N, C-alpha and C positions, 0 to 999 in steps of 0.2 A: 339714378344719381351718379353711380360710379361710371356708367358709360358716357354720360355728358361730361364728366370731369376729364375723362381720357381725351375726348374730343377737344376740350378746352386746352389741355396740355399740348396737344399737337399743334394747335393754332399758335399758342404762346411760343412754342419752340421755333416755329417758322418765322414769327416776327422777330424773335431774339436773334436769329441768324442774320437779320438785316441790319442789326445795330452795329455801328462802327466800333464801339467799345468792346464788343464781344467777338466780332469777326471781321478781319480786314477784307476789303472788297476784292482783293486779288486772290483770295483763298479759293481752293477747290473743294467742293463738298464730297465727302466719301459716301459710300452706300449707307442708307438709312439704318440697316441692321448693324453696321459697324460703328456708327457714330458714337454710341454710348460706351463701347467696349473698354476704352482706356480707363474709365472713371469708376470710382466708388466713393461713398460717403460714410464717414464714421462719426459717432457721437460719443466722445470719451466720457461725458458725464453720465451716460446710460450704460455704456460698455456692453452693447448687445450685438456686436459684430458688424461687418460692413453692409451697407445698403446699396443695392444695385438697381432696384426697381424704380420706376418713375414716381411711385406714390408709396408712402409708409405712414402708419399710425404710430405715434410715439407717446409715452405716458405723461410727459410734462413739457411745458415750454420753458422751464427754468434751466436753460443750458448756458454754459459759459464759453464753450469752444466747439467749433466744427472742424473736422479734418476731411479734406478731399484728397484722394490719391489718384495719380496717373501712373499706371503700371507699365513696366517694360514689356515688350520692346518699344511701345509707343513713346514713352518718356525719353528714350535715348535720342529721338529726333526733334524734341520740343524744347526750345529755350525758355527760360523763366519769363522773359519779356513778352512772350506770346501766350501767356496764361492769364485769363480774366475770370473774375468771379462776381456774382451779384447775390444780394439777399433782398428778397421782396422788391425786386426791380431796381435797386440802387447798387451802384458799383461798390464792391467791398474791398477795393485795392488798398484803402487806408488802414484796414485791420488785418490784412493777410501777410503771412510770412511763408516763403517757399524754401524748402531745403531738399537735398538729394538723399536718397536711401539706396540700399542694395537692390530694392525692388522697384524703384522709380522715383517720382517726385511726390513730396508731401506738402500740401497747402493747408496751413493752419489759419483759421479765422478766429480771432480773439473778440468775442462778442462784448466783452466788458470794456474794451477800449473806447467804443462809441455807443452810448445807450440806445441810439436809434436803431441799431442793428439787432437788438435783443429780440428773440422770437416772441410772438404774440399767441394767445389762445386762438385756436382755429387753424387756418391754413397758412403755411409759410412756404415760399418758393426759394430754393437754392439753385443757382445756375453756375455752370462752369463751361468755358470754351477754351480751346487751344488750337494752335496752328503749327504744323511741323515744318521742317526745312523744305519739304517738297510742296508746300502750300496746301496740304490736306488739312481740312478743318474738322474738328471734333467738338461735340456739344452734348451736354446732358443737363436736364433739369430734374429736381426732386421736390415733390410736394410733401411737406411734413404736416400731418394733421395732428394737432395737439388740443388738449383741453376738452375732448369729448368724453362721453361716458365710457369707462373702461369695459373691457369684454367681461361681462358679468362681475365686474369689479374685483377680479382676482389677479391672474397672472399679467393682465395688461397694465398693471401698475409698474411693471418692470420690463415687459416684453416689447419688441418692435414687430409690427405686422406689415408686410409688403404685399401689394397686389400687382400681378403682372399679367394683364390680358393679352391675348393674341392680337396681332396687328390688323387682322381682317377676318370676317366671317360672321355668320348669324349669331353665334354664341360667343360673347366676349365678357361674360361674367365669371370671375374667379370663384372657386369654391369657398365655402364658409368653414372656418376652423374654430373650434371651441376647445381650449385646453383645460382639462379638469384637474390634472396633476402634472407638475407641481403647481402650487398656488402663488408662486413668486420666483425670484431668482434662485438658481441652484447655488447653495453655499457649502463650500468644502471646509472641513476642519483640518485637513491634511493635504497631501500632495494629490490625492485622487479619491474617488468615491463612486458609488453606484446610486442611480436614481431611477424611479419608476416614472415613465412618461405615458400619460393616458389622456384620451380626449375623444371628440366627436368631429365628424366632417360630413358636409352635405354639399350638394350642388343643385342649382335651380333646374338643370336639365335632368337631374337624377343620374348622371353619368360620371361618378367619381372614378377616375382611372387608377390613381395610386396615391399612397402616402408614404413618405420616407422620413426617417429620423437620422440625421447626420449622413445622408446619402444611402442608407440601408432601407430596403422596402419592408413594410410591416403589413401584417394580415388585417384585413377589414372584416368586421362582423356586423350583421344587421342589428340596428338599435332603434326599432320603431317607437319605443316608449318615450324616446327623447324628442319627438317631433315638436311638442309644445315648447320645449326649451329652445329649440332652434328658431321657432317663430319669434320668441322674445329677443333672441340674439340678433336675428336678421333685422329687427326694427331699430337697432341701435345705429348711430351714424358711422361707426367704424367698419360696418360690414356692407357688402355689395348686394347680397341676396335680398330680394323683397320678401316681406312677410307672407304675401299670398303665395309666392313660389315655394317658400319654405313649408307652408302648410300642406302642400301637395308633394313634398319631397321626403323620401326616406332618408334616415341618417345612418351613418356607419360609425362604429366604434373602433378604436385602435389602442394598442397598449404594448409597451416594450420597456425592459430594464436596460439602461445604457451605462457604460463606464465613462466617467468624466475625469479629466485631469486639469491641473492649474494652468496648463499651457493653452487650454481651449478658451476662446472668447465667449462662445455661446453654443447651446444645443439648438440645431436648426430643424424644424419640422416643415416639410413641404407637401402640399396637397395639390394635385393636378387633375383636371377633368379631361375627358376624351377629346375636347376641342383644343387642348393645349394651354388653357388658362391656368395660372399658377397663383397660389397663396403661400407665402413664406412667413413663418412665425419663428422669431429668434428669442430664446430665453437665455439671458446672460448667466455666465458662470462666474461666481465671485468667491474668493477665498475668505472664509470667516476670520477676519483679523481683529483681535482685541485692540482697541485704540490705545489703551494704557498698557502696553506690553511690548516685549522685544520682537514679537511676531509682526507687528504693524509695519507695513512697507513704506508708508508715507513718512514725511518729516513730522516730528512732534515738537511743538512749542508750548511752553508753559509760562504764564504770568502769575506770580505768587506774591501776594501783598499781605503783610500782617503788621498791625499797629497796636502796640500796647502802651507806648509812651507818647504823650502829646506835649508839644512845645508850649502851648498856651492853654490855660485852664479857666478862661473866662466863660461866663454863661453856664457854669456848673459842669463843664467838661472835665472828666477825671480819667486817670489812667486805668487800664485794664490789666489783668494778670497774665493771660495766656495767649492772646492772638499771635504774638511773635513766635511762641513755642509751637503753636498749631501750624503756622506757615513753614517753619523749619522742618517739622515732621513730615509735612506734605512734600516739600522739596526733597528731603532725603529719601522718601519712599519712591519718588519718580526717578531719582538717580540710581536706585537699586535695580538689580536684575528683575526682581518681582514686580517692580513698578514700571518696567519698560525700558530701563537703561537710557533715559533721556540724556542727550548730550548736555554737559554743563553750559556750553555756549548757547544752547537753545532754551535755557531757563533764565528768565529775568526775575530775580528775587529781590524784593524791596521790603525791608522791615524798619520800623521805627523811624529814625532820622533820615533814612534813605527814601522813605515813602512820602515825599513831598508832593504837592499838587503839580509842580512843574515836572518832577520825575515821572509821575504816573501818566501825565499827559504825553510826555515824550514817548513812553512805552506804547501807549495806545496809537500814536501817530506813526511811529517808525518800526516798532517791534512786531505787533500783530499782523500788519499787512504783508509781512514776509512770507506768511503761509500761503501755499497754493491751494487750489480747489481740492486736491486729494490728501491734503495734510490735516493734522489735528491741532487744535488750540485747546489748552487746558488752563482754565482761569480759577484761581482761588483767592477770595477776598475775606479777610478776617479783621474785625475792629468795630468801630462805632459807625452808625448811620443816623442821620437826623434830618428834620425839615429846617428850612430857613425860618428862624423865629419871626421874621418880618413878612414872610410869604410862605406860610405852612404848606401850600400846595406844591412847592418845589422841594424835591428830596435830594440829598447829597450823601456821598460817601465821605466820611470824616478822615482826613489824612493828618500826618504828623504836624504840619504847620498851619492847620486850619484855625481860623478865628471865628468863633460862633457869631460874632457881631458882623462879620463880613464874609459870609459863606459864598456868595456868588463869585468872589475873587480868590478864595482860599480853599475851597472844597471842590470835589468832583461831582458835577451834576449827573444824576441818573440819565438825563436826556443826552448828555455828551457820550456816555458809554453806548447808548442805543444808536446814536448817529454813526459811531465807528463800526459797530457790528452790522448795521444795515447797509452801509455804503463803502466801507473800506476793507472789510474782511472777506476774503474769497473762500476760506476753508469751509468745507461742508460739514466737518465734524467739530463742533464747538461745545465743550463741556465746562460748565461753570458751577462753582460751589460758593455760596454766599453765606458766611457766618457773621452776620452783622445785624443791626436792628435800627429802629426808627428814632428812639430818643437818645440824647447825649447824657442823660443822668446816670448815676451809678452809686450803689451803696456797697462800698468795699468791706463793710464790717460783717456782712453775712458770710456764713460758712460756705454757702453756694452763692457766689456773686452772679449778678445778671448783667447782660449787655444791653439793657434797655428797660424803661419803665412805662412807656406809653404804647399806643397802637403801633404795631410793627409794620407800618404801611410800606416800608422800603422793600420788604419781601414780596408784597403783592405786586409792586411795579417791576421788581427784578424778574419775577416769573413771566412777565409779558415780553421780556427782551428776546426770548428764544422760542419763536413759534415755527421755525422752519424745520423741515425734515433733516435729521442728522444732528440736531442741536438739542441739548438737554440742560436743564438748570435745577438744582436743588438748593433751597434756602433753609436756614437753620430752624426757623420757627414759622408759625402762621400769624395771621393778623391778630393784634391785641394779645400777643404772647411775649414771653421773655426768653432770650437765649442765655443759657446758663454755662458757667465754667467753674471748675473745682479741682483741687489736688487729688480728688478721688478717682479721676478718670485718667489713666495712663501716666500717673505721677504729676499731672498738671496740664489739663487741656480743657477746651470747650467740649461739651458732650457731643455736639454735632461733628466736630472735626475728628474726635477720637473714634466715634462710630463709623465715620466715613472711611478712615484708613483701615480699620478692622474689616469693614465690608470689602474693600478693594483687595485686601490680602487673602480673601477667600471665604470669610464668614458669610458673605452674601450669596454664595453659590448654592442656591436653593435646590437645583436639580442635579447637582454633582457632575455637571458636564465639563468642568474646569474653566468655564467662561462666566464672567460676571457681567450681566447686562444692566443697562440703566434702570430697567424695571425692577430687577432683583435687588440692585443697590438701594433704590429708594425704599422698597418694602422693608429691607433690613434696617436701614438707618431710621426710617420712620418708626418702626416698632421698637427698636432698641432705645432710641431717645425717649420715646413716650414712657417706656417701662422705667428707665433710669431716673426720669424726672417726675414719676408718679402722675403721668399723663398731663402735666402742666405745659409741656413743650412738644409741638407737633410739626416736624419739618414739612415744608411745602414744595410741591413739584409744579412745574409749569403745566397749564392746561394742555392736554394732548401730548404728554411726555412721550418721547420716542422710546418706548420700552424695549425695543429690540436692538438698540444701539449697544454694541458690545464694548465694554469699557476695560476689562482686565482679564488676563489669563492666569489661571491658578495651576502651577505645575503639580502633577500627580505626586503624592507623598510615597 
């Protein structure tokens, strides 16, 4: 299969050279081996280092940006107007931006500008061509294979695998690499660290020549007991070696401890056979940044809404005691050093009279889309939630100027929030805390007041808003439960909001590593709220909560 694919690529490349949009007819072809040299492809959403091979297996099709580079000295002789790109056969000129750097030209393709350019599961073809002032023509194509089974479903969820066969010869099958350690991206908690790199390599000819890690050779040792593992590995679509070949091939093990710094994009493992075929596996290096902390390098945006006072009290809608205090406490925490030193201009705070339906809609339409893919959005909603009494299947966040008799026009539909998050928000880190409920009723005479009296279905639907990787949502209670508030908690708060802030301040750091993850925070909030309410209130997390999403950094005492 891999050999046929390489042949197909060569045919496609030859055809592409005849296309006028990619190569002017007056251009002169350079030598085949030189044609790709100026170019490299980068995937900022994966951050796994530059791709130079004709074919690479990537962990996901959900990419927002592609970057192509033309290196010096080639770039010095190439004008912007002589650079052409294609995605899956269609000219990408409408989504490309070209700029100069100290190392050459950078061509950025914004896949979000035109939905038709988004990558699809399976095979995607990226092409670039350029002609210099001397009419020399350069061309490269990259086949990105996405959506396949990951390599034993471990490191391939983050790594990029490139296959580079030799141009001619009886053996054109690159070796098979299986990385056993690490099991994902390398995450630094400081400026540098050391990591153990270990794995297996085999070749269908049985002639593995070398394995290097970051350019340094490693010792290979026999590993015959792993043959069955490699048979399974070779049967997967991301690998070239056939299962029959693997069954008759010995495997070799390798291992090395490497030093890694924050300046490194990736740790690169290369395996080469005696025929010169190469397999390159790049494991991204990522600094472990707490999203809600001063260490976080991206931009941080927060939308905080707390409504205790309501303009209209028709339909039984009554005021609440502490949602505005909860919202202020969350805002003040984010502004503090412990909460991440959010810039005041990047926090949109709406309480009571400010939290109108028009004000919140404006925030959703203009404020949240400011965040880029690498930024963070922190959302906190506290107040009432309710169904439309005339159409109970429609759920709403109740705002200051909501009229219960006219919810479609005066409240915020849950579906509208979902629309914004699905189609307008680019940030990959979205953390939302919902301290609200389903019913608009309230009994203020109780010592412990509640934020709802009926089935808390708004929490069920809120938990469905955030199903993507890097997004997490916690709601204050489960279906058919009440969200409680009282002066007993922090001088006057909802129990959920009080436990939330306590957890972010460090109480949720279960393993004492100074980082609070979404998983740790939910466990802490869930347990603390249940205990404080005699197990009557159980916070709800979205299905498939991204437990490893780091939310807060706790400074050592």
